[in-house]
N, C-alpha and C positions, 0 to 999 in steps of 0.2 A: 654325611649330609644326604638326606633323601632326594631322589630324583623327582622333579615335579611330574605329575601324572601325564601331562601332555608330552613332555620330553620322553618319558618311559614308553608311551604309546607309539611315538614316532620311531623310537629305537626298535621296538618290537615289529612295527610295520616294515622297517628297512630289513630286518633279519628274516622276516617271512618272505619278503620279495627275493632276497638273496638265496633262500632255500627253495624257491619256486612254488611256494604255498599260496594259493589264491583264496581270497575271501572278499566279502562285500562290506563287512563292518567289524570293528573291534569295540567291545563294550567292557569297560572296567567293571569288575564285580566289587561288592562291598568289601572293604578292608577290615577283616575280622581278626587278624593276628599279626605277630611280629616276624614270622618266618618268610612269608611269600606275598606277592601281589598276584592277583588272579585276573585274567582278561578272557572274556568269552570271544571266541573267534567264530563269526558267522561265515561259514565257508560257502563258496559258490557251488561246489560239487561235493556230494557226500555229507556225512554227518558233521555237526559242529564239533569244535575242539575247545579246550581251555588251555591257555598258557599259564604255567606256574613259574613265576619269576622270583627267584630267591632274593630276599632283602639281606639275609645274613646266613651264616652257617650255625645251626644250633649246636654243632659239635666242634666248632672252631676250626673247620677244615678250609683249606684254600679253595677258591672257586672251582677249579677243575675236579678236585677230589670230592667236593660236596656234590657236584653234578653227577659224578660217577656213582656216588653212594646212593643218591636219590633214584637214579636210573636203575640200579640193581634192586632197590626196594620195589619198584614197580614191576620189574621183570620177574622177581621171585614171588610176588603176591598175586599176580594176575591169573595163574592157573586156578586159584580158588573161586574165581568168578564174582568177587565182591569188591573189586577195586577197578577204577577206570583203567582202560588200556593205554599204554604208552605208545604214541605214534612217532615221536621224533624228539630230538634234543637240539637246542641251540647252544653252540659252544660259547663260553665266555669270550668277550672281546671288548673293544672300547665302547661300543654302543650299549651292550648288555654285559657289564663287568662280571656278573655272576651266572650268565647264561640263562637257560630256561628249559623247561620240559613242556612238551605239547601232548596233552592227554585227552582222552575221550570226555566229551561234555555230558554230564548226567543231569537231566532235568528232574527236579524234585524239590524237596524242602529239607530243612534241618531236622534232625532227629527230635522227636517229642517223647519225653519220659513221663510215665513208665510204659506207655503203650508200644513203643518201638524197641523195648528191651529184647524181645524174642528175635527180631531181625538183627539187632546188634550182636547178640549171642551167636547167631548163625554165621555172621561175617567173621567174627573172631575164631569160631570153631574151624571155619574153612582155612584160615591162615595157619592155625596151630596144627592142623591135620596134614599139612604138606610135609613131605619128607625133607629132612635136612640134607643139603648137598654135602658131598665129601669134603674133608678138610681142605683139600687142594682147590676146591671151587667155591669156598665160602667168601673169599675176599671179593669186594672190599667191605662186605657187611661184617660187623662185629658179632661174635657169638657170646651171648650172656652166659656165663658159667653159673650153675646153680648146684646146690648140694644134692647129692644123690642122683643126679641126672647124668647120663653118659651119652 
């Protein structure tokens, strides 16, 4: 059963307070998918952040593992310079059963095709040009096995 927007905002506000993160307003963003709610955090000091609050795990992982997986995705992709920076995580608890990620807020617009294809290609190239971590450091991310690739 989905948590009503006001209850979800109150839960986020409580967790931000508990983490010592100050802000002057929380603004829910358009709900465009099944995986996350997004809330713009208008911070008092510094740049704004966005809270990514998982609604479910697309990989059917328990909340702690799902949050660890998403955290690793941000940490591994950020050196490419095309993904928002990860600033903090909110652990799963009674208020936010799936926890949340606090990431850099990016002002802009949705991609428009075909004119944004070169920028999309640059972003994908930056991700795919990063070196793979050693086998011991790949967890929790899964490595897709492909033919002919080592």
